[in-house]
C-alpha angles and dihedrals in degrees: 000000000000109000097358094132092052090070095052134131085052136166110249112198094202090057093037092223146073112276132198119221089259091053090048090052089054091049088055091049091052103037105028100031099029089230139130123273120250119237109254093232094057122108090234092060092046089051093051092051091046091049092056092046092049094044090052091054095047099042098071091048092049091049091054091048092048091053093046097044107024093165090067093058102047 
C-alpha cells in the first residue's frame, strides 16, 4: 500500500478512464467484493480516501523506524 495514492489519479485500462483513489475504492467494492459503491459525498468515502493518503505518508516513516530499531517491531 505504500505510495498507492501518489499514482492517482491514474488511467485504468479495464475501466477505460482516469480514476481517482475514491473511484478506485468503489471499483474494488464492486468487482472484488461484489458490493455496492459508496456515494462520493459520504463521510465513509472521504474517510477511506483519507485513510489511504495517511497510510501512504506513515508507511515510509515506519519502515525506516523498523530498520533502525528492529527490537521495537518484533
